[in-house]
GUPAGU-353528 format. One line per 8 residues: number of its first residue (from 1); their letters; for each residue x, y, z of C-alpha. Coordinates in Angstrom, 2 decimals, decimal comma. Each point is the difference from the previous one (the first is absolute). Layout:
N
NUM = A = X/Y/Z ~ ...
END
This chain:
676
1 = XXXXXXXX = 38,22/-130,63/42,67 ~ 1,32/3,50/-0,02 ~ -0,42/0,60/-3,70 ~ -2,69/2,68/-0,16 ~ 1,35/2,68/-2,23 ~ -0,76/3,57/0,94 ~ 0,24/1,14/-3,60 ~ -2,95/-2,18/-0,96
9 = XXXXXXXX = -1,99/1,31/2,96 ~ 0,74/3,63/-0,89 ~ -0,89/-0,56/-3,63 ~ -3,28/-1,63/0,96 ~ -0,89/2,88/2,31 ~ 1,01/2,56/-2,60 ~ -1,84/-1,77/-2,80 ~ -3,10/-0,16/2,15
17 = XXXXXXXX = 0,20/3,71/0,71 ~ 0,53/0,78/-3,67 ~ -2,92/-2,19/-0,96 ~ -2,31/1,65/2,52 ~ 1,09/3,52/-0,93 ~ -0,01/-0,36/-3,77 ~ -3,02/-2,25/-0,27 ~ -2,30/1,55/2,52
25 = XXXXXXXX = -2,12/1,80/-2,56 ~ 0,67/-2,62/-2,63 ~ -1,29/-2,78/2,22 ~ -3,03/2,08/0,77 ~ -0,64/0,45/-3,69 ~ 0,39/-3,72/-0,69 ~ -1,97/-1,33/2,95 ~ -2,56/2,79/0,31
33 = XXXXXXXX = -0,96/1,05/-3,51 ~ -3,31/1,87/0,11 ~ -2,61/-0,08/-2,71 ~ -2,59/2,58/-1,02 ~ -3,23/-1,99/-0,25 ~ -2,67/2,72/0,01 ~ -0,05/3,64/-1,06 ~ -2,83/2,55/0,06
41 = XXXXXXXX = 0,00/3,80/-0,13 ~ 0,26/0,18/3,81 ~ 1,32/-3,37/1,20 ~ 2,81/-2,44/-0,77 ~ 0,38/-3,50/1,46 ~ 3,53/-1,35/0,45 ~ 0,51/-3,71/0,68 ~ 2,82/-2,44/0,75
49 = XXXXXXXX = 0,71/-3,28/1,73 ~ 2,30/-0,55/2,98 ~ 1,55/-3,02/1,68 ~ -1,54/0,81/3,37 ~ -3,05/2,01/1,12 ~ 0,36/3,63/1,02 ~ -2,04/3,18/-0,13 ~ 1,17/1,73/-3,19
57 = XXXXXXXX = 0,54/3,72/-0,44 ~ 0,39/2,00/-3,21 ~ 1,46/3,50/0,04 ~ -0,89/2,36/-2,86 ~ 0,16/3,63/-1,10 ~ -0,47/2,01/-3,22 ~ 2,93/-0,74/-2,31 ~ 2,69/2,64/-0,32
65 = XXXXXXXX = -0,96/1,84/3,19 ~ 1,52/0,39/3,46 ~ -3,35/-0,54/1,67 ~ 0,07/-2,19/3,13 ~ -1,10/-3,55/-0,85 ~ -3,41/-1,35/0,91 ~ -0,52/-3,60/1,06 ~ -2,59/-2,66/-0,84
73 = XXXXXXXX = -0,16/-3,00/2,34 ~ -1,62/-3,42/-0,05 ~ -2,58/-0,60/2,68 ~ 1,22/-3,51/0,86 ~ 3,25/-1,93/-0,29 ~ 0,22/-2,22/-3,08 ~ 2,40/-1,60/-2,44 ~ -2,27/1,03/-2,91
81 = XXXXXXXX = 0,19/3,76/0,09 ~ -2,48/2,29/-1,74 ~ 0,43/3,63/1,04 ~ -2,51/2,51/-1,35 ~ 1,36/3,53/-0,36 ~ -3,02/2,32/-0,01 ~ -0,79/3,71/-0,23 ~ 2,12/0,51/-3,11
89 = XXXXXXXX = -0,36/2,56/-2,80 ~ -0,80/-0,98/-3,61 ~ 2,85/-0,12/-2,56 ~ 2,52/0,45/2,82 ~ 3,31/-1,84/0,24 ~ 1,09/-1,16/3,45 ~ 3,23/-1,47/1,36 ~ -0,43/-2,88/2,44
97 = XXXXXXXX = 2,07/-2,49/1,95 ~ -0,63/-2,86/2,37 ~ 0,92/0,33/3,65 ~ 3,58/-1,09/0,85 ~ 1,10/-0,06/-3,65 ~ 2,06/2,45/-2,03 ~ -1,45/-0,65/-3,47 ~ -2,13/2,84/-1,39
105 = XXXXXXXX = -2,83/-0,52/-2,49 ~ -2,67/2,19/-1,57 ~ -3,62/-0,34/-1,00 ~ -2,44/2,30/-1,77 ~ -3,72/0,29/0,66 ~ -2,56/-0,26/-2,76 ~ -0,79/3,20/-1,91 ~ -3,36/1,69/-0,11
113 = XXXXXXXX = -2,09/-0,88/-3,09 ~ 1,02/3,20/-1,81 ~ 3,76/-0,44/0,61 ~ 2,39/-1,63/-2,48 ~ 2,08/-3,09/0,80 ~ 1,93/-2,82/-1,67 ~ 0,18/-3,76/0,39 ~ 2,14/-2,63/-1,72
121 = XXXXXXXX = -0,98/-3,19/-1,79 ~ 2,78/-2,61/-0,11 ~ 0,35/-3,44/-1,49 ~ 2,68/-2,64/0,25 ~ 2,65/-0,07/2,73 ~ 0,65/3,68/0,74 ~ 1,66/-0,57/3,39 ~ 3,32/1,41/-1,25
129 = XXXXXXXX = -1,53/3,27/-1,14 ~ -2,86/0,51/2,43 ~ 1,87/2,56/2,12 ~ 1,10/1,91/-3,08 ~ -3,60/0,03/-1,25 ~ -1,17/1,24/3,36 ~ 2,54/2,84/0,07 ~ -0,24/1,05/-3,65
137 = XXXXXXXX = -3,70/-0,50/-0,69 ~ -1,28/0,90/3,51 ~ -3,07/-2,28/-0,08 ~ -2,58/-0,11/2,77 ~ -0,46/-3,74/-0,49 ~ 1,13/-2,90/-2,19 ~ -2,09/-2,55/-1,90 ~ 1,57/-3,24/-1,24
145 = XXXXXXXX = -1,60/-1,27/-3,19 ~ 1,68/-3,41/0,24 ~ -0,55/-0,94/3,62 ~ 0,48/-3,71/0,60 ~ -1,17/-1,31/3,35 ~ 2,62/-2,77/-0,11 ~ 3,02/2,23/-0,73 ~ 2,75/-0,06/2,59
153 = XXXXXXXX = 1,56/3,40/-0,63 ~ -1,56/3,25/1,12 ~ 0,44/2,71/-2,62 ~ -1,42/2,65/2,34 ~ 2,12/-0,87/3,04 ~ 1,97/3,26/-0,03 ~ -3,04/2,15/-0,79 ~ -2,46/-1,37/2,54
161 = XXXXXXXX = 1,14/2,26/2,89 ~ -0,85/3,03/-2,17 ~ -3,04/-0,77/-2,17 ~ -2,74/-2,64/-0,18 ~ 0,07/-2,65/-2,71 ~ -2,83/-1,73/-1,85 ~ -0,32/-2,80/-2,50 ~ -2,70/-0,82/-2,51
169 = XXXXXXXX = -1,72/-2,16/2,63 ~ -0,01/2,42/2,91 ~ 2,27/1,45/2,63 ~ 3,59/-1,27/-0,20 ~ 1,09/-0,42/3,61 ~ 2,39/-2,61/1,45 ~ -1,07/1,14/3,46 ~ -3,69/-0,65/-0,61
177 = XXXXXXXX = 0,81/-3,27/-1,73 ~ 2,09/-1,08/3,00 ~ -2,86/0,72/2,38 ~ -2,21/-3,02/-0,55 ~ -3,17/1,62/1,28 ~ 0,36/2,75/-2,60 ~ 1,17/-2,00/-2,99 ~ -0,51/1,96/-3,23
185 = XXXXXXXX = 1,42/-2,35/-2,59 ~ -3,39/-1,18/-1,31 ~ -0,97/1,65/-3,26 ~ -2,74/2,61/0,21 ~ -1,69/0,67/-3,33 ~ -0,82/2,74/-0,63 ~ 1,52/2,38/2,53 ~ 0,60/3,77/0,10
193 = XXXXXXXX = 2,73/2,34/1,15 ~ -0,89/3,61/0,87 ~ 2,78/2,58/0,21 ~ -0,66/3,73/-0,06 ~ -2,18/0,67/-3,04 ~ 0,76/-3,38/-1,62 ~ -1,92/-3,26/0,12 ~ 1,72/-3,06/-1,47
201 = XXXXXXXX = -2,06/-3,13/-0,56 ~ 1,79/-3,34/-0,38 ~ -1,79/-2,82/-1,80 ~ 1,18/-3,39/-1,21 ~ -3,16/-1,16/-1,73 ~ -3,22/1,47/-1,28 ~ -1,70/1,08/3,20 ~ -2,74/2,41/0,93
209 = XXXXXXXX = 1,92/3,17/0,82 ~ -2,95/2,37/-0,21 ~ 0,00/0,74/3,74 ~ 3,77/0,50/0,08 ~ -0,25/2,69/-2,68 ~ -2,18/2,13/2,28 ~ 2,10/2,39/2,07 ~ -0,87/3,42/1,43
217 = XXXXXXXX = 3,56/1,38/0,11 ~ 2,14/-1,50/-2,77 ~ 0,60/2,14/-3,07 ~ 1,98/-2,76/-1,78 ~ -1,09/-3,61/-0,43 ~ 2,28/-2,68/-1,40 ~ -0,07/-3,76/-0,53 ~ 2,91/-2,45/0,29
225 = XXXXXXXX = -0,77/-3,42/-1,39 ~ 1,47/-3,17/-1,47 ~ -0,06/-1,27/-3,60 ~ -2,87/-2,31/0,97 ~ -2,31/2,97/-0,58 ~ 1,25/0,78/-3,52 ~ 1,44/-2,86/-2,06 ~ 1,84/2,18/-2,52
233 = XXXXXXXX = 0,90/3,65/0,27 ~ -1,87/1,21/-3,06 ~ -2,52/2,83/-0,25 ~ -2,76/-2,18/-1,44 ~ 0,48/-2,70/2,62 ~ 0,10/2,48/2,88 ~ -3,05/1,98/-1,15 ~ -2,07/-3,22/-0,04
241 = XXXXXXXX = 1,16/-1,16/3,46 ~ -2,30/-0,17/3,02 ~ 2,35/2,26/1,94 ~ -0,06/2,77/-2,60 ~ -3,76/-0,13/-0,25 ~ -0,30/0,39/3,78 ~ 2,43/2,91/0,08 ~ -1,66/1,72/-2,95
249 = XXXXXXXX = -3,40/-0,27/1,70 ~ 1,42/1,47/3,19 ~ 1,64/2,91/-1,83 ~ -3,26/0,91/-1,75 ~ -1,85/0,03/3,30 ~ 2,79/1,76/1,93 ~ 1,71/2,47/-2,38 ~ 1,51/1,90/2,97
257 = XXXXXXXX = 1,73/-3,15/1,32 ~ 0,86/-2,16/-3,01 ~ 2,36/-2,95/-0,01 ~ 3,14/1,51/-1,53 ~ 2,27/-2,96/-0,65 ~ 0,43/-3,77/0,04 ~ 3,43/-1,60/0,52 ~ 0,29/-3,58/-1,23
265 = XXXXXXXX = 2,96/-2,07/1,17 ~ 1,88/-2,75/-1,81 ~ -0,67/1,38/-3,48 ~ 2,22/1,43/-2,74 ~ 0,81/3,64/0,77 ~ -2,60/2,13/-1,73 ~ -2,49/2,80/0,57 ~ -3,45/0,59/-1,48
273 = XXXXXXXX = -2,66/2,61/0,62 ~ -3,51/-1,37/-0,45 ~ -3,08/2,10/0,72 ~ 2,09/2,45/2,07 ~ 1,33/-2,82/2,18 ~ 3,77/-0,50/-0,13 ~ 1,07/-3,66/-0,15 ~ 3,64/-0,70/0,87
281 = XXXXXXXX = 1,53/-3,45/-0,44 ~ 3,20/-0,85/1,87 ~ 2,24/-2,99/-0,70 ~ 0,67/-1,28/3,51 ~ 0,74/-3,70/-0,50 ~ 3,72/0,00/-0,89 ~ 1,10/3,58/0,60 ~ 0,81/2,15/2,99
289 = XXXXXXXX = -1,17/3,57/0,00 ~ -1,71/2,88/1,71 ~ -2,56/2,65/-0,86 ~ -0,58/3,13/2,03 ~ -3,63/1,12/-0,14 ~ -0,63/3,68/0,71 ~ -3,53/0,74/1,17 ~ -1,47/3,48/-0,01
297 = XXXXXXXX = -3,46/1,50/0,00 ~ 0,59/0,99/-3,59 ~ 1,79/-3,01/-1,45 ~ 1,73/-3,33/0,57 ~ 3,23/-1,00/-1,75 ~ 1,98/-3,26/-0,14 ~ 3,74/0,58/-0,23 ~ 2,16/-3,02/-0,92
305 = XXXXXXXX = 2,99/0,49/2,31 ~ 2,68/-1,77/-2,07 ~ -1,20/1,06/-3,45 ~ -0,59/3,76/0,20 ~ -3,49/-0,68/-1,32 ~ -3,28/1,38/1,25 ~ -3,61/-0,85/-0,81 ~ -2,97/2,10/1,10
313 = XXXXXXXX = -2,51/-2,14/1,90 ~ -2,39/2,89/0,54 ~ 0,15/3,19/-2,02 ~ -1,09/3,39/1,29 ~ -2,94/1,75/-1,68 ~ 1,09/1,88/-3,10 ~ 1,07/3,59/0,61 ~ -0,47/-0,41/3,72
321 = XXXXXXXX = 1,63/2,93/1,72 ~ 2,95/-0,93/2,18 ~ 2,06/2,18/2,28 ~ 3,73/0,35/-0,61 ~ 0,59/-1,94/3,20 ~ -2,06/-2,93/-1,24 ~ 1,98/-0,02/-3,25 ~ 3,23/-0,09/1,98
329 = XXXXXXXX = -1,28/-2,83/2,16 ~ -0,48/-2,13/-3,10 ~ 3,66/0,53/-0,91 ~ 1,12/-0,79/3,54 ~ -1,69/-3,40/-0,29 ~ 1,69/-0,75/-3,32 ~ -3,02/0,59/-2,27 ~ 2,06/2,28/-2,25
337 = XXXXXXXX = -2,01/-0,11/-3,22 ~ -3,22/0,58/1,90 ~ 1,65/2,81/1,95 ~ 1,10/1,74/-3,22 ~ -3,52/-0,22/-1,39 ~ -1,40/1,29/3,29 ~ 2,36/3,00/-0,12 ~ -1,03/0,71/-3,59
345 = XXXXXXXX = -3,67/-0,12/1,02 ~ 0,81/2,32/2,90 ~ 1,64/2,50/-2,36 ~ -2,92/-0,17/-2,42 ~ -2,68/0,35/2,67 ~ 1,73/2,71/2,07 ~ 1,11/2,74/-2,38 ~ 1,85/2,73/1,86
353 = XXXXXXXX = 0,36/-2,06/3,20 ~ 3,01/0,93/2,15 ~ 1,29/-3,59/-0,14 ~ 0,15/-0,34/-3,79 ~ 3,79/0,49/0,02 ~ 0,26/-2,76/2,64 ~ -1,95/-2,27/-2,33 ~ 2,31/0,83/-2,94
361 = XXXXXXXX = 3,07/-0,81/2,05 ~ -1,55/-3,16/1,46 ~ -0,83/-1,35/-3,47 ~ 3,51/0,79/-1,22 ~ 1,54/-1,63/3,07 ~ -2,06/-3,19/-0,43 ~ 1,01/-0,29/-3,66 ~ 3,60/0,81/0,95
369 = XXXXXXXX = 0,72/-2,02/3,15 ~ -2,73/-2,66/0,09 ~ -0,85/-0,91/-3,59 ~ 3,34/1,11/-1,54 ~ -1,73/1,54/-3,01 ~ 2,35/2,95/-0,25 ~ -1,43/1,57/-3,16 ~ -3,40/0,26/1,68
377 = XXXXXXXX = 1,66/1,37/3,13 ~ 1,79/2,73/-1,99 ~ -3,26/1,05/-1,57 ~ -1,59/0,63/3,40 ~ 3,13/1,58/1,49 ~ 0,07/2,48/-2,91 ~ -3,72/0,66/0,37 ~ 0,56/0,85/3,66
385 = XXXXXXXX = 2,88/2,37/-0,84 ~ -1,93/1,73/-2,79 ~ -3,24/0,49/1,91 ~ 1,47/0,61/3,47 ~ 3,46/1,59/-0,54 ~ 0,03/1,42/3,51 ~ -1,36/-3,07/1,77 ~ 1,75/-1,64/2,92
393 = XXXXXXXX = 0,32/-3,29/-1,91 ~ 1,43/1,55/-3,15 ~ 3,68/-0,10/1,18 ~ -0,35/-3,72/0,75 ~ -1,50/-0,58/-3,44 ~ 2,92/1,85/-1,63 ~ 2,53/-2,09/1,91 ~ -1,68/-3,20/-1,11
401 = XXXXXXXX = -0,17/1,15/-3,62 ~ 3,73/0,70/0,13 ~ 0,68/-3,48/1,42 ~ -2,13/-1,74/-2,62 ~ 1,63/2,01/-2,78 ~ 3,47/-1,01/1,21 ~ -0,81/-3,73/-0,06 ~ -2,32/-0,11/-3,00
409 = XXXXXXXX = 2,43/-1,92/-2,21 ~ -1,12/-3,29/-1,58 ~ -3,58/1,23/0,21 ~ -0,01/-0,22/3,83 ~ 0,37/-3,80/-0,11 ~ 2,97/-0,23/2,47 ~ -1,62/2,52/2,32 ~ -3,39/-1,76/0,00
417 = XXXXXXXX = 1,49/-3,42/0,68 ~ 2,32/1,27/2,74 ~ -2,64/2,11/1,74 ~ -2,45/-2,90/0,01 ~ 2,58/-2,33/1,56 ~ 1,23/2,53/2,53 ~ -3,31/1,51/1,13 ~ -2,40/-2,92/-0,34
425 = XXXXXXXX = 1,38/-3,48/-0,47 ~ 3,16/0,25/2,13 ~ -1,88/1,72/2,81 ~ -2,47/-2,90/0,09 ~ 2,45/-2,87/-0,40 ~ 3,20/1,13/1,72 ~ -0,72/-2,29/2,96 ~ -0,21/-3,06/-2,27
433 = XXXXXXXX = 3,64/-0,87/-0,90 ~ -0,65/-2,03/-3,15 ~ -2,34/2,56/-1,55 ~ 2,27/2,84/1,14 ~ 2,95/-1,64/-1,76 ~ -2,05/-0,35/-3,19 ~ -0,91/3,68/0,10 ~ 3,63/1,00/0,40
441 = XXXXXXXX = 0,91/-2,17/-2,98 ~ -2,78/1,69/-1,97 ~ 1,48/3,35/1,00 ~ 3,38/-1,11/-1,32 ~ -1,68/-0,91/-3,29 ~ -1,18/3,61/-0,39 ~ 3,62/1,20/0,15 ~ 1,09/-2,76/-2,38
449 = XXXXXXXX = -2,68/0,94/-2,50 ~ 0,44/3,77/0,32 ~ 3,65/0,59/1,00 ~ 0,01/3,43/-1,69 ~ -3,06/1,26/1,83 ~ 0,52/3,01/2,25 ~ -1,76/-1,99/2,68 ~ 2,40/-2,97/-0,18
457 = XXXXXXXX = 2,54/1,26/2,61 ~ -2,81/0,90/2,39 ~ -1,47/-3,49/-0,39 ~ 3,45/-1,51/0,51 ~ 0,51/2,01/3,20 ~ -3,45/-1,02/1,33 ~ 0,77/-3,62/-0,86 ~ 3,28/0,13/1,93
465 = XXXXXXXX = -1,76/1,49/3,03 ~ -2,58/-2,80/0,01 ~ 2,65/-2,73/-0,29 ~ 1,82/1,66/2,88 ~ -2,81/-1,13/2,30 ~ 0,08/-3,66/-1,05 ~ 3,27/-0,94/-1,75 ~ 3,32/1,75/0,62
473 = XXXXXXXX = 1,81/-1,37/-3,05 ~ -2,81/0,85/-2,40 ~ -0,18/3,49/1,48 ~ 3,74/0,56/-0,47 ~ -0,17/-1,29/-3,57 ~ -2,95/2,29/-0,72 ~ 1,85/3,02/1,40 ~ 3,10/-0,88/-2,03
481 = XXXXXXXX = -2,13/-0,32/-3,15 ~ -1,37/3,48/0,65 ~ 3,55/1,30/0,45 ~ 1,23/-1,73/-3,16 ~ -2,89/0,70/-2,39 ~ -1,07/3,45/1,18 ~ 3,13/1,60/1,55 ~ -1,17/3,57/-0,58
489 = XXXXXXXX = -3,43/-0,37/1,54 ~ -0,48/1,72/3,40 ~ -1,07/-3,29/1,60 ~ 3,37/-1,53/-0,97 ~ 2,19/2,66/1,60 ~ -0,06/-1,46/3,51 ~ -0,40/-3,67/-0,89 ~ 3,06/-1,00/2,05
497 = XXXXXXXX = -1,64/1,45/3,08 ~ -3,13/-2,03/-0,74 ~ 2,06/-3,19/-0,42 ~ 1,85/0,72/3,23 ~ -3,31/0,44/1,83 ~ -1,27/-3,24/-1,54 ~ 2,99/-1,94/1,34 ~ -0,24/1,79/3,36
505 = XXXXXXXX = -3,70/-0,89/0,37 ~ 0,85/-3,63/-0,79 ~ 2,68/0,06/2,76 ~ 2,75/-0,56/-2,59 ~ 2,19/2,68/1,52 ~ 3,33/-0,84/-1,64 ~ -1,53/0,28/-3,45 ~ -1,71/3,20/1,05
513 = XXXXXXXX = 3,32/1,51/1,12 ~ 1,65/-0,91/-3,32 ~ -2,81/1,71/-1,95 ~ 0,03/3,07/2,26 ~ 3,76/0,42/-0,52 ~ -0,56/-0,03/-3,76 ~ -2,76/2,56/0,46 ~ 2,42/2,34/1,79
521 = XXXXXXXX = 1,97/0,55/-3,21 ~ -3,13/0,57/-2,13 ~ -2,06/2,01/2,46 ~ 2,38/2,25/1,97 ~ -2,87/2,33/0,86 ~ -1,52/-2,80/2,07 ~ 3,21/-0,85/1,83 ~ -1,42/0,69/3,46
529 = XXXXXXXX = -3,03/-2,22/-0,60 ~ 2,08/-2,79/-1,56 ~ 2,59/0,04/2,81 ~ -2,81/-0,19/2,54 ~ -1,36/-3,07/-1,78 ~ 3,45/-1,60/-0,08 ~ 0,34/0,60/3,75 ~ -3,42/-1,55/0,63
537 = XXXXXXXX = 0,93/-3,04/-2,07 ~ 3,30/-0,46/1,85 ~ -1,80/0,39/3,31 ~ -2,47/-2,74/-0,91 ~ 2,83/-2,30/-1,07 ~ 1,66/0,60/3,38 ~ -3,27/-0,74/1,77 ~ -0,33/-3,34/-1,80
545 = XXXXXXXX = 3,60/-0,89/0,80 ~ -0,54/0,92/3,67 ~ -3,09/-2,23/0,11 ~ 2,02/-2,91/-1,41 ~ 2,73/0,57/2,59 ~ -2,61/0,04/2,76 ~ -1,43/-3,33/-1,15 ~ 3,48/-1,54/-0,14
553 = XXXXXXXX = 0,87/1,28/3,49 ~ -3,26/-1,24/1,51 ~ 0,30/-3,40/-1,68 ~ 3,65/-0,42/0,94 ~ -0,32/0,97/3,67 ~ -3,21/-2,00/0,45 ~ 1,52/-3,05/-1,68 ~ 3,09/0,16/2,23
561 = XXXXXXXX = -2,13/0,33/3,12 ~ -2,20/-2,94/-0,99 ~ 2,55/-2,51/-1,33 ~ 2,66/0,67/2,67 ~ -0,01/-2,84/2,52 ~ -2,22/-0,61/1,83 ~ -2,20/0,13/-3,12 ~ -3,24/1,95/-0,13
569 = XXXXXXXX = -1,59/2,24/2,57 ~ -1,48/-1,31/3,19 ~ -3,75/0,12/0,57 ~ 0,47/1,91/3,21 ~ 1,69/2,77/-1,98 ~ -3,15/0,58/-2,08 ~ -2,46/0,93/2,74 ~ 1,67/3,22/1,17
577 = XXXXXXXX = 0,47/1,39/-3,55 ~ -3,65/-0,70/-0,80 ~ -1,11/1,91/3,08 ~ 2,44/2,76/-0,87 ~ -1,35/0,09/-3,57 ~ -3,56/0,50/1,28 ~ 0,96/2,67/2,54 ~ 2,33/1,86/-2,36
585 = XXXXXXXX = -2,54/-0,19/-2,81 ~ -2,68/1,51/2,25 ~ 2,31/2,84/1,05 ~ 1,10/0,74/-3,57 ~ -3,59/-0,19/-1,23 ~ -1,08/2,55/2,59 ~ 2,84/2,30/-1,02 ~ -0,79/-0,45/-3,68
593 = XXXXXXXX = -3,65/0,76/0,65 ~ 0,97/3,34/1,53 ~ 1,58/0,97/-3,33 ~ -2,29/-2,08/-2,24 ~ -0,52/2,87/-2,41 ~ 3,63/-0,42/-1,09 ~ -0,76/-3,43/-1,48 ~ -1,66/-0,49/-3,37
601 = XXXXXXXX = -2,41/-2,61/1,38 ~ -0,84/-1,99/3,13 ~ 1,29/-3,15/-1,72 ~ 3,39/1,63/-0,53 ~ 0,14/1,10/3,64 ~ -0,81/-3,52/1,21 ~ 2,60/-1,58/-2,28 ~ 2,74/2,37/1,15
609 = XXXXXXXX = -0,82/-0,54/3,68 ~ -0,10/-3,79/-0,48 ~ 3,34/-0,29/-1,74 ~ 1,74/2,55/2,23 ~ -1,05/-2,17/2,95 ~ 1,22/-3,16/-1,77 ~ 3,33/1,67/-0,79 ~ 0,51/1,09/3,62
617 = XXXXXXXX = -0,93/-3,38/1,52 ~ 1,88/-2,02/-2,61 ~ 3,11/2,15/0,42 ~ -0,09/-0,37/3,78 ~ -0,57/-3,75/-0,08 ~ 2,64/-0,78/-2,62 ~ 2,58/2,14/1,79 ~ -0,69/-1,88/3,25
625 = XXXXXXXX = 0,22/-3,41/-1,68 ~ 3,11/1,08/-1,88 ~ 1,74/1,07/3,21 ~ -0,96/-3,12/1,96 ~ 1,23/-2,38/-2,68 ~ 3,40/1,65/-0,30 ~ 0,45/0,70/3,72 ~ 1,44/-3,29/1,27
633 = XXXXXXXX = 1,39/-0,69/3,45 ~ 2,55/0,57/1,28 ~ 0,09/3,59/-1,17 ~ 1,66/3,17/1,19 ~ -1,85/3,09/1,01 ~ 1,40/1,95/-2,94 ~ -1,04/-2,73/-2,44 ~ -3,49/0,05/1,45
641 = XXXXXXXX = -0,26/3,77/-0,34 ~ 1,22/-0,14/-3,59 ~ -2,44/-2,74/-0,95 ~ -2,87/1,82/1,71 ~ 0,97/3,15/-1,89 ~ 0,19/-1,97/-3,25 ~ -3,43/-1,49/0,65 ~ -1,45/3,46/0,61
649 = XXXXXXXX = 1,54/1,31/-3,21 ~ -1,37/-2,97/-1,94 ~ -3,45/0,62/1,48 ~ 0,14/3,67/-1,06 ~ 1,15/-1,00/-3,50 ~ -2,94/-2,38/-0,35 ~ -2,38/2,63/1,35 ~ 1,25/2,68/-2,41
657 = XXXXXXXX = -0,07/-2,43/-2,94 ~ -3,56/-1,01/0,86 ~ -1,13/3,63/0,22 ~ 1,64/0,81/-3,33 ~ -1,67/-2,93/-1,78 ~ -3,35/0,88/1,58 ~ 0,12/3,54/-1,36 ~ 1,52/-1,10/-3,33
665 = XXXXXXXX = -2,85/-2,38/-0,78 ~ -2,92/1,84/1,60 ~ 0,65/3,63/-0,92 ~ 3,44/0,72/-1,39 ~ -0,58/3,74/0,05 ~ 0,39/0,03/3,82 ~ 3,73/-0,64/-0,54 ~ 0,30/3,65/-1,01
673 = XXXX = -0,56/0,90/3,66 ~ 3,42/-1,46/0,87 ~ 1,64/1,26/-3,19 ~ 0,19/-3,36/-1,81
END
């Protein structure tokens, strides 16, 4: 039966092209998701599985450079790929990608023993925050303290292409687990992990770890164990344990390489120092959390990511001389209290040093912008100004003193709470909607509690700007509250412009125009800018209306051509358009390639070529069908000419409508080229 509808065929072809173009890299990411399974100072092994065997290639180059990529290749074809990238530099970050895929990943080689690094301990299901932890804490590897061999979810799925993962029983690797000949799920007790100058020893029961404590390169030794070793986390109980006795004996025999810390899982959160060994208990059974551990030649610190709490796992020797750079590095890793003490030691041990003013400013800045202890910050800012009045940092200190003085009301309470939310908590949690919403509500509570604070309008303005990104109505209400409660504040002067931009960004152009017209009467000095925004809004409304008209025209003409007797479109009519689609697509693709730099991406170029070809072929076919169905015999020559002309016009209309919709949905900005 002749009831094959061209519209369905065109949509299927178009949908297929869209799927291929938009999901090319996505499919690669889903099907081919690499995993870092081994890292040394000079070599990284990348692994993944594939549906069919092939000889894998990995391209790589130093991150952030324009260097030509190098390539590492498998020696034989396989569906279990392990590509070793060799000849690398220590502590170097590299960008890599798999052949024939667009997704880019990065890895970092192990540091030398005297170089600092960080790793992250996690417990519970951290799959929702693993990427955020990787970006904010910059670990070189992850360790799960609650690894369950039977669990179905993979908390490290998104992190595996970037860093290796371990559990308390060994290497955490779905790839190695999937390869039967290399199964690693059996518990190994005890086992060790060496990274840079750190050796971690994992034990689940009282075992002989004497040989594992011997290492020629590690400057820091640590133990991670279960509560089976210590029944209760009490000093008396720990000091009498077999483990503590073994560690104490080792430390007496090896004072240059002592065991610095022991982390015990599944205990009530607590910390004890016994015989210069730091014991840290972590409650991992019912909670979800993360700890960043910063390892340095001088010290090791555990930083609780969600609690702004840090515990020294290994303290530096008293009065050890640090350079100013080493002090700064501590602050960069989030060890703020330790950094302040290090700067103070630097000042005390380096009287007259040319970097003393840098140390003053650094201490003040940490107290000011990291710890939010403004009184302490002022003390160090003033000390800098008094002792170095002509220093290069003195003007910055004076500016900050002026700012703190302006917002010192209510004993700095509003300022401290707002700065902590804005600079720390919101920056960490803005990608988690529920927690982000809670933080914004907490910000609102600051204004509610301190409505008379000089900082209140600034907080209100910041709040409105944050809502603008996630909720148009809340943003508008926040801007209107600023306008109502603080009309004389500078941030409130151009609130109508902000509201107009909020509506414009949300594509609510009619509401934007109404607000902009109100702004014209209040802000005559901005008339040119406001009128330009009104014109842009009207233009976008016209574009949307034109798109709707195009859809109606295409649907109407196609429906008439299909339902007009004889119904449907004959099979023989499909073959020629399909051939024409292929030939026209090839021609347009070649032409587009010649000017490919004009497109924002190859996917965009392919989409435009595909739908331009569909529009041309569909317009031609529908016009032909339309003419044939209305051109009945007997007919006059004039009637035939008129119908042929009408069919041509209809074909052009469909073609133009298809082109307009293609540009409208793929990249609307191209409409500017034709003045629309």
